[in-house]
C-alpha positions as a printed Julia matrix, in Angstrom:
411×3 Matrix{Float64}:
 65.34  33.1   142.13
 65.75  31.62  145.9
 62.99  32.62  147.98
 64.04  31.54  150.9
 65.37  34.78  152.03
 62.55  36.53  151.28
 60.63  34.0   153.97
 63.45  34.51  156.25
 62.78  38.36  155.94
 58.97  38.11  155.98
 59.16  36.02  159.48
 60.97  38.94  161.09
 58.56  41.09  159.98
 55.7   38.68  161.2
 57.42  38.15  164.49
 58.04  42.37  164.63
 54.38  42.76  163.59
 55.07  44.75  160.74
 52.2   43.2   158.34
 52.47  45.44  155.33
 56.48  44.54  155.04
 55.72  40.86  155.47
 53.03  40.55  152.98
 54.96  42.39  150.51
 58.25  39.83  151.46
 55.79  36.72  151.0
 54.04  37.82  148.07
 57.66  38.37  146.59
 58.53  34.83  147.95
 55.3   33.36  146.1
 56.59  35.03  142.76
 60.2   33.14  143.06
 58.22  29.92  144.21
 54.16  29.81  143.45
 53.89  26.34  144.93
 56.01  27.57  148.48
 54.56  26.22  150.88
 55.76  28.48  153.41
 54.96  31.51  151.61
 51.28  30.76  151.56
 51.68  29.95  155.48
 53.39  33.45  156.04
 50.78  35.1   153.64
 47.76  33.02  156.16
 49.36  34.48  159.33
 49.61  38.12  157.47
 45.25  37.87  156.72
 44.52  36.98  159.78
 46.61  39.63  161.61
 44.42  41.81  158.57
 41.06  40.48  160.17
 40.12  38.19  157.02
 39.93  34.91  158.68
 38.51  32.98  155.52
 41.76  34.18  153.42
 43.77  33.24  155.74
 42.16  29.56  156.16
 42.35  28.95  152.31
 46.0   30.15  152.32
 46.79  27.93  154.93
 44.79  24.99  153.65
 46.64  25.42  150.3
 50.06  25.07  152.09
 49.17  22.15  153.82
 48.25  20.85  150.48
 51.19  21.84  149.3
 53.31  20.07  152.25
 51.37  18.4   154.78
 54.54  17.96  156.93
 55.07  21.84  156.88
 55.67  22.67  160.94
 52.53  24.17  162.94
 50.24  24.09  159.55
 47.33  22.2   160.71
 48.14  23.87  164.44
 47.26  27.06  162.33
 44.25  25.78  160.96
 42.95  24.5   163.96
 43.42  27.52  165.86
 40.99  29.22  163.53
 38.62  26.85  163.9
 39.13  26.92  167.53
 38.45  30.75  167.39
 34.97  30.31  165.37
 34.11  28.28  168.0
 34.39  24.95  165.63
 35.21  22.83  168.3
 35.18  19.3   166.19
 37.01  20.91  163.16
 39.56  22.47  165.34
 40.31  18.8   166.93
 40.24  17.13  164.11
 42.91  19.61  162.67
 45.1   19.41  165.61
 44.84  15.57  165.43
 46.18  16.28  161.63
 48.86  18.28  162.92
 49.92  14.89  165.11
 49.56  12.67  162.29
 51.92  14.49  160.11
 54.37  16.51  162.16
 54.14  16.53  165.91
 53.69  19.94  167.53
 53.89  20.75  170.94
 51.36  23.19  170.6
 48.91  21.16  169.15
 49.26  18.76  171.73
 48.22  21.09  174.05
 45.42  22.24  172.74
 43.87  18.82  172.32
 44.91  18.26  175.99
 42.53  21.21  176.72
 39.84  20.28  174.75
 39.72  16.97  176.59
 40.03  18.43  180.39
 36.45  18.98  180.82
 35.49  15.49  180.0
 38.43  13.51  180.41
 41.22  14.45  182.45
 43.22  11.79  182.32
 43.42  11.84  178.75
 44.54  15.92  179.32
 47.19  14.83  182.08
 48.28  12.16  179.32
 49.06  14.63  176.89
 50.49  17.47  178.8
 52.99  14.69  180.05
 53.88  14.12  177.06
 54.73  16.97  175.69
 58.53  17.2   175.9
 60.7   19.56  177.96
 62.17  21.42  174.88
 59.11  22.51  173.56
 58.68  26.53  173.42
 58.47  28.37  176.85
 55.06  29.61  176.39
 53.67  26.08  175.82
 55.19  24.67  178.39
 54.24  27.17  181.05
 50.54  26.78  179.53
 50.96  22.65  180.46
 52.55  23.62  183.34
 49.42  25.78  184.43
 46.74  23.25  183.55
 48.64  20.45  184.75
 48.26  21.99  188.27
 44.71  23.44  187.44
 43.45  19.37  186.73
 45.58  18.63  190.17
 41.95  18.01  192.19
 40.37  16.04  189.55
 40.29  12.58  188.48
 38.11  10.12  186.41
 35.42   9.85  189.14
 34.9   13.69  189.96
 31.72  15.37  188.81
 31.78  15.98  185.33
 30.2   19.53  185.98
 32.57  20.63  188.88
 35.48  19.01  186.1
 34.43  21.31  183.66
 33.89  24.52  185.44
 37.28  24.57  186.81
 38.84  23.9   183.63
 37.06  26.65  181.84
 37.67  28.97  184.71
 41.12  27.77  184.67
 41.12  28.92  180.86
 39.99  32.12  181.04
 42.5   33.08  183.49
 44.87  32.71  180.8
 42.58  34.29  177.92
 41.88  31.13  176.22
 38.59  32.03  175.15
 37.63  29.73  172.95
 38.63  26.84  175.05
 36.85  28.79  178.11
 33.95  28.44  176.01
 34.18  24.95  175.54
 34.54  23.82  178.69
 32.3   26.24  180.57
 29.1   25.28  177.63
 30.0   21.17  179.25
 30.14  22.86  182.77
 26.73  24.55  181.68
 24.72  21.08  180.44
 25.96  19.16  183.02
 25.28  21.04  186.0
 21.71  21.92  185.36
 20.61  19.97  188.45
 23.25  21.71  190.53
 22.45  24.49  192.88
 21.76  28.2   191.74
 25.01  29.74  192.99
 27.18  27.11  191.31
 24.88  27.84  187.68
 25.32  31.04  188.13
 29.36  31.13  188.41
 29.38  28.91  185.05
 27.24  31.31  183.05
 28.77  34.76  184.61
 32.08  33.24  183.71
 30.7   31.81  179.91
 29.25  35.16  179.31
 32.53  36.61  179.81
 34.33  34.17  177.59
 32.02  34.99  175.41
 32.26  38.85  175.16
 35.84  38.42  175.28
 35.23  36.41  171.97
 33.39  38.96  170.33
 30.19  36.75  170.46
 26.71  37.54  172.52
 26.74  37.05  175.92
 24.28  39.83  177.64
 21.69  37.06  178.43
 24.05  35.12  179.89
 24.63  38.27  183.0
 21.28  38.56  183.19
 20.89  34.82  183.85
 23.31  34.5   186.36
 21.89  37.82  187.82
 18.89  36.06  188.3
 20.52  32.79  189.82
 22.73  34.11  192.49
 21.65  38.19  193.26
 24.62  38.28  195.85
 27.09  37.01  193.89
 29.64  40.28  192.29
 30.78  38.28  189.6
 27.77  39.02  186.99
 28.27  42.86  187.7
 32.24  42.54  187.46
 31.86  40.96  183.87
 29.34  43.05  182.78
 31.18  46.3   183.44
 34.3   44.98  182.07
 31.79  44.26  178.77
 30.76  47.82  179.0
 34.07  50.01  179.42
 35.52  47.88  176.76
 32.5   49.04  174.66
 33.06  52.37  175.87
 29.55  52.88  177.86
 32.01  54.17  180.72
 29.3   55.57  183.12
 27.41  52.58  182.72
 30.5   50.47  183.37
 31.34  52.48  186.78
 27.88  51.39  187.97
 28.34  47.83  187.36
 31.76  47.81  189.57
 29.99  49.75  191.99
 27.51  47.22  192.32
 30.2   44.61  192.5
 31.79  46.42  194.94
 28.63  46.54  197.19
 28.62  42.83  197.11
 32.14  42.08  197.13
 34.29  45.16  198.72
 37.25  43.64  199.56
 37.81  42.22  195.28
 40.71  43.42  194.11
 40.26  43.08  190.76
 37.27  45.23  190.84
 38.86  48.07  192.33
 41.47  47.57  189.45
 38.96  47.64  186.72
 37.09  50.59  188.54
 40.53  52.41  188.04
 40.58  51.55  184.47
 37.18  53.18  183.87
 38.12  56.29  185.97
 41.19  56.51  184.1
 39.55  56.33  180.51
 37.03  59.31  181.96
 39.86  61.45  182.63
 39.29  61.26  186.35
 43.09  60.35  187.77
 42.4   61.26  191.0
 39.67  58.81  191.11
 41.72  56.18  189.66
 44.26  56.9   192.36
 42.24  56.1   194.92
 40.73  53.24  193.09
 44.43  51.52  192.95
 45.21  52.29  196.34
 42.21  50.21  197.36
 43.28  47.38  195.17
 46.49  47.31  196.74
 45.07  47.44  200.29
 42.77  44.86  199.53
 45.5   42.56  198.34
 48.85  43.03  200.28
 50.54  40.44  198.8
 49.71  40.6   195.32
 52.57  42.06  193.61
 50.33  42.58  190.68
 48.63  45.02  192.18
 51.17  47.0   193.19
 52.69  46.9   189.62
 49.16  48.55  188.18
 49.92  51.04  190.72
 52.91  51.99  189.49
 52.45  51.62  186.3
 49.47  54.01  186.54
 51.69  56.61  188.13
 54.94  56.32  185.63
 52.27  56.11  182.51
 50.01  58.93  183.19
 52.71  61.03  184.64
 50.75  61.99  187.79
 52.11  62.38  191.33
 55.43  60.85  190.3
 57.43  62.43  192.73
 55.11  62.53  195.79
 53.37  58.77  194.6
 54.76  57.46  192.35
 58.49  56.76  193.19
 57.51  55.85  196.7
 55.35  53.05  195.53
 58.26  52.06  192.72
 60.5   52.02  195.38
 58.59  50.09  197.66
 57.69  47.35  195.12
 61.74  46.98  193.94
 62.37  46.6   197.84
 60.09  44.05  198.13
 61.24  42.34  194.98
 64.56  43.07  193.98
 64.06  40.67  190.74
 61.43  42.45  189.25
 62.54  43.88  185.98
 59.28  45.61  184.77
 59.39  47.53  188.83
 62.92  48.64  188.09
 61.64  50.15  184.59
 59.1   52.02  185.78
 60.71  53.6   188.59
 63.72  54.29  186.28
 61.28  56.4   183.94
 60.19  57.98  187.04
 63.4   58.92  187.85
 64.06  60.37  184.61
 60.59  62.3   184.49
 61.53  63.44  188.25
 64.88  64.85  187.18
 66.73  62.17  188.59
 69.31  60.91  185.48
 71.59  58.98  187.75
 69.47  56.89  189.69
 66.95  56.73  186.28
 70.32  54.95  184.82
 70.94  52.7   187.52
 67.19  51.61  187.7
 67.0   50.91  184.14
 70.38  49.34  183.27
 68.77  47.2   185.94
 65.45  46.38  184.44
 67.8   45.28  181.22
 70.11  43.42  183.08
 67.33  41.09  184.5
 65.43  41.15  181.52
 66.8   41.97  178.35
 64.26  41.82  175.87
 61.88  44.35  178.01
 61.16  46.6   175.01
 59.92  49.21  177.05
 63.06  49.12  179.76
 65.04  49.68  176.79
 62.87  52.18  174.7
 63.33  54.66  178.68
 66.89  53.92  178.58
 67.28  54.98  175.02
 65.58  58.33  175.77
 67.1   58.63  178.66
 70.31  58.43  176.82
 69.61  60.66  174.24
 68.73  63.17  176.53
 72.05  62.91  178.42
 73.73  63.4   175.15
 75.13  60.1   174.12
 73.41  59.43  170.71
 75.33  56.69  169.6
 74.23  54.84  172.91
 70.78  55.85  172.41
 71.14  54.85  168.81
 71.75  51.2   169.66
 68.71  51.01  172.38
 66.44  52.72  169.41
 67.67  49.91  167.24
 66.83  47.06  169.68
 63.42  48.77  170.14
 62.69  49.01  166.48
 63.8   44.69  166.25
 62.49  43.7   169.17
 58.95  45.69  169.86
 56.36  43.17  168.36
 53.43  45.3   169.43
 54.51  48.66  167.79
 53.83  50.62  170.89
 57.61  51.88  171.16
 59.03  50.96  167.58
 56.88  53.8   166.13
 58.2   56.32  168.8
 61.91  54.62  168.74
 61.95  55.84  164.54
 60.05  59.51  165.01
 62.75  60.19  167.83
 65.33  59.49  165.07
 64.54  61.68  162.68
């Protein structure tokens, strides 16, 4: 009759992104306790991940009605309103959360909503986030604090809002970026065309990533500043994600004509080439991305992952690229992981195991490294050790990318 074990099980399944199992656990918990706020909240998260946001919102409101002090319940309501670009309703929900059960995440959202118009208020909220807040909230706090350093109450509103919006877009906080960039657009109508074009290009990108119409903004930005690569770059990303690969390639080529040293454009063009099945062209573009940003390890890691995940020219190019990345940054767990995987593909199991062991030593929860290590152990005739690693993959993988493989390979 106790719903608590089922609630705990449901949360584990949610964390693992095992949605049908989570739904079953929360429904069974509700059968035991029909007024359980936690069960309603769990089902709300299930509905949201199934794409049914109206049902999720209703369930979270039910949970809040049963227990307004349930941790994070109004934060979740605010996040749904935010995803719908209902900014006033989102702010009200985050404020309700702080009234009932203060939540560092809600405080961060309130700071981000304040940042475009009131830097002082945003900084005050960010600095009020306690040091024991979740790691992801602390990382976002520090990032936004750093982004706001150049700005004060006397800074031009359009410039503050534009910088805040771009910063939020760069960490994929699309609704918050839209909020800030809309403010920047409205406040910057008397600014020079290049400023307006940059605002509109980023606003269009944020809207497109959030699933909203944006094509007219890309065209407006292009007309305002025909020498900027941003409209073509962002439009190319949109087209690639829609599957219009040839059109996307053309946009990226236009962007490179305007900004030939932009590593990000080369990387997007490489991804487009991969989806077109042209691995030789993709290799060339990744090499160009690395050359354009020689001090950027993220570009080098993208190149390494290309070789490793595609099994393309592993011995000739992939392993040397990964070895160079590890030499430059010995603490890069992902680099050790992909180097180990390529050693395994290249028939060097001893080197593979050493690299993979180093990867999990540096980052014990790196699921891809655990999976690659399990594969190596199974192929090396150590089934018990492999089973332990497969179990970690099954329990820890929140993406389902490796869990299904782990389950199938043990059957």
